[in-house]
FIBA-879398 format. One record per residue (C-alpha): x, y, z; residue number from 1. Coordinates in steps of 0.1 Angstrom, whole numbers, plus 2048, in hexadecimal, padded with zeros to 3 digits. Layout:
BEGIN
 east north  up mise
    X     Y   Z  NUM
...
//
This chain:
BEGIN
 east north  up mise
  956   420 E99    1
  958   420 EBF    2
  976   419 ED5    3
  973   3F5 EE2    4
  988   3F7 F01    5
  9A9   404 EF4    6
  9C3   40F F0E    7
  9E0   427 F0D    8
  A01   414 F04    9
  9EE   3F9 EF1   10
  9FD   3ED ED0   11
  9E3   3EC EB4   12
  9E1   3E4 E8F   13
  9D5   401 E79   14
  9CD   408 E55   15
  9D6   42A E48   16
  9B7   43C E3A   17
  9C5   45E E2F   18
  9DF   479 E35   19
  9D4   49D E3B   20
  9F0   4B6 E40   21
  A05   4A9 E5D   22
  9EB   490 E6A   23
  9E7   46C E60   24
  9C4   45E E65   25
  9C1   438 E6B   26
  9A7   41E E72   27
  9B1   408 E90   28
  9A7   3E4 E8A   29
  985   3DF E9C   30
  98B   3FE EB1   31
  980   41D E9F   32
  996   439 E90   33
  9B6   44A E9C   34
  9CF   464 E91   35
  9F5   466 E90   36
  A08   487 E8E   37
  A27   48A E79   38
  A3D   48C E97   39
  A31   469 EA2   40
  A37   459 E80   41
  A5D   455 E83   42
  A7A   464 E96   43
  A8E   480 E86   44
  A85   492 E66   45
  A6E   481 E4E   46
  A76   488 E29   47
  A59   474 E1B   48
  A3B   46C E31   49
  A2F   452 E18   50
  A4E   43D E20   51
  A3D   435 E41   52
  A17   43A E3B   53
  A01   439 E1C   54
  9DB   433 E18   55
  9D3   40E E1B   56
  9F3   405 E2C   57
  9F2   3F0 E4C   58
  A07   3FE E69   59
  A0D   3F4 E8D   60
  A08   411 EA6   61
  A08   419 ECB   62
  9EB   42A EDC   63
  9F8   44B EEA   64
  9D8   458 EFA   65
  9B3   457 EF8   66
  99F   477 EFE   67
  97A   47A EF8   68
  97B   45B EE2   69
  997   46B ECD   70
  9B4   453 ECA   71
  9D7   460 EC4   72
  9F1   447 EB8   73
  A16   443 EB2   74
  A29   42F E98   75
  A4C   438 EA3   76
  A48   42D EC7   77
  A40   409 EBE   78
  A5D   3F1 EC6   79
  A66   3D5 EAE   80
  A5D   3BA EC8   81
  A3B   3CB ECE   82
  A34   3CB EA9   83
  A3E   3A7 EA5   84
  A29   39C EC3   85
  A0A   3AD EB5   86
  A0F   39F E92   87
  A15   37C E9F   88
  9F5   37F EB4   89
  9E1   38A E96   90
  9EF   36E E80   91
  9E6   354 E9B   92
  9C3   363 E9E   93
  9BE   360 E78   94
  9CA   33C E79   95
  9B2   333 E95   96
  995   343 E83   97
  99D   331 E63   98
  99F   310 E76   99
  97D   315 E87  100
  96C   31F E66  101
  97B   300 E55  102
  970   2E7 E70  103
  94E   2F7 E7B  104
  943   303 E59  105
  922   317 E5B  106
  921   316 E81  107
  943   326 E84  108
  937   34B E84  109
  920   343 EA2  110
  93B   332 EB5  111
  955   34D EAE  112
  93C   368 EB9  113
  936   355 ED9  114
  95B   350 EE0  115
  964   374 ED9  116
  949   381 EF1  117
  960   375 F0E  118
  983   371 EFF  119
  99A   37C EE4  120
  99F   35F ECC  121
  9C4   35B ED5  122
  9BD   35C EFA  123
  9A2   342 EF6  124
  9B9   329 EE6  125
  9D4   331 F00  126
  9BB   329 F1B  127
  9B3   308 F0A  128
  9D7   2FC F12  129
  9CE   2FD F37  130
  9AA   2F4 F34  131
  9A2   2DF F15  132
  97E   2D9 F21  133
  976   2FD F1B  134
  973   2F6 EF6  135
  956   2DF EFB  136
  942   2FD F08  137
  942   30A EE4  138
  944   2EB ECD  139
  93A   2C6 ECF  140
  953   2AB ED9  141
  95A   2A0 EB6  142
  962   2C3 EAA  143
  977   2C9 EC8  144
  98C   2AA EC0  145
  992   2B7 E9D  146
  99D   2D9 EAA  147
  9B5   2CA EC3  148
  9C3   2B3 EA8  149
  9CB   2D1 E92  150
  9DA   2E4 EB0  151
  9F0   2C7 EB9  152
  9FD   2C5 E95  153
  A05   2EB E95  154
  A19   2EA EB6  155
  A3A   2FB EB0  156
  A57   2E3 EB0  157
  A74   2EC EC7  158
  A92   2FB EB7  159
  AB5   2ED EBC  160
  AD7   2FE EB8  161
  AF8   2EB EB7  162
  B1C   2F6 EB9  163
  B3C   2E1 EB7  164
  B5B   2EB ECA  165
  B7D   2DE ED4  166
  B88   2DC EF8  167
  BA7   2CA F05  168
  BC0   2CA F21  169
  BE2   2B8 F20  170
  BE7   2B6 F46  171
  BE4   294 F58  172
  BC2   29F F67  173
  BB7   2AD F45  174
  B97   298 F43  175
  B8C   2A4 F65  176
  B93   2C8 F5D  177
  B7F   2C7 F3D  178
  B62   2B6 F4F  179
  B62   2D2 F69  180
  B64   2ED F4E  181
  B46   2DF F3B  182
  B31   2D9 F5B  183
  B38   2FC F68  184
  B30   30C F46  185
  B0F   2FA F43  186
  B03   2FB F68  187
  AEA   317 F62  188
  ADD   30A F41  189
  ACB   2EC F31  190
  AE7   2E7 F19  191
  AF3   2C4 F0E  192
  B18   2BF F06  193
  B23   29E EF6  194
  B46   292 EED  195
  B4B   28B EC8  196
  B70   281 EC3  197
  B94   28F EC4  198
  B8C   2AA EDD  199
  B6C   2B5 ECB  200
  B4B   2BB EDD  201
  B28   2C4 ED2  202
  B14   2DE EE5  203
  AEE   2DB EE0  204
  AD1   2F1 EED  205
  AAC   2EC EE7  206
  A91   307 EEC  207
  A76   31B EDC  208
  A88   33C ED4  209
  AA5   338 EBC  210
  AB3   35B EC5  211
  AB5   352 EEA  212
  AC5   331 EE1  213
  AE0   343 ECE  214
  AE7   35B EEB  215
  AE8   33E F04  216
  B00   32A EEE  217
  B17   348 EEA  218
  B17   34D F10  219
  B1F   328 F17  220
  B3C   329 EFE  221
  B49   349 F0E  222
  B49   338 F30  223
  B5B   319 F22  224
  B75   32F F12  225
  B7B   343 F33  226
  B7E   324 F48  227
  B94   313 F2E  228
  BAD   330 F2F  229
  BAE   32F F56  230
  BB5   309 F54  231
  BCF   30C F38  232
  BB9   2F9 F20  233
  BB5   2FB EFB  234
  B93   308 EEF  235
  B87   30E ECB  236
  B64   312 EBC  237
  B61   2FE E9C  238
  B52   310 E7D  239
  B38   301 E66  240
//
C-alpha cells in the first residue's frame, strides 16, 4: 500500500502484523506499512514484548520519519492526550459513516466517496457547523434535514459541577466582607454562587470539560479560603 500524505509527528492507528527479531511490522490504517524498533515500543527494559504488541492488536503510534516510502514509527512517544484525541476522532468518523449509510442507503457509498475526495469525514461535519448549506451539495434537502436532526440530538450536553461551602464573618460589616470575597474569587470565572441557608453557599460551574471544571472549582475555593483568612472569616468546604 502507498503512503497517502503522512507527515512526521503525525499520530496514526496501526494494526500489528508480525514481529521479527527486534522489529515490529504494522499496517497503518489506510496509509501503507510501517515498522517499530524495540527501543520505540516502551521506555526502559522490556521483559515481554507481547505485553505491548501482538499480531492483530490495534495500537496508536507516532510517525518518526519517512524515508524512500519506508515509515518508522514509535509507540512510546505517543502522549495520552494524543492517543485519546485520535481515538475520539476515529469513533466520531465511524458514527458519521454509520449515520450516512442509514439515511442514504444504497447511495451512501457514492456520497461518502465524493465527500472524502475533499475532506476527512470529521472535518466535513465540523465545517457543517459553520456552513450548513454545504451538505446540500452532496445530498437532497430532505436527507439533509434528517442528518441535521440526528446531529442535533447527538449534541453533547454541558457538564455541571457543584460544591457547597460555608462562609461567615461575625463583624458588623460581615455581609459586605463576604460579598467582596465571593466577587473577588469569581471575577475571572463564569462561576455562579448562590446562598442556601445558615452561612452555606453553593458554587456551580458549567462547561464541556469535566476535568477543567474540577480544576477551576478547586482554584475558586482556594481563592475564597485565602481571602477568608485575610478577613478573619470562617470558611469550610462541605463534604458529600
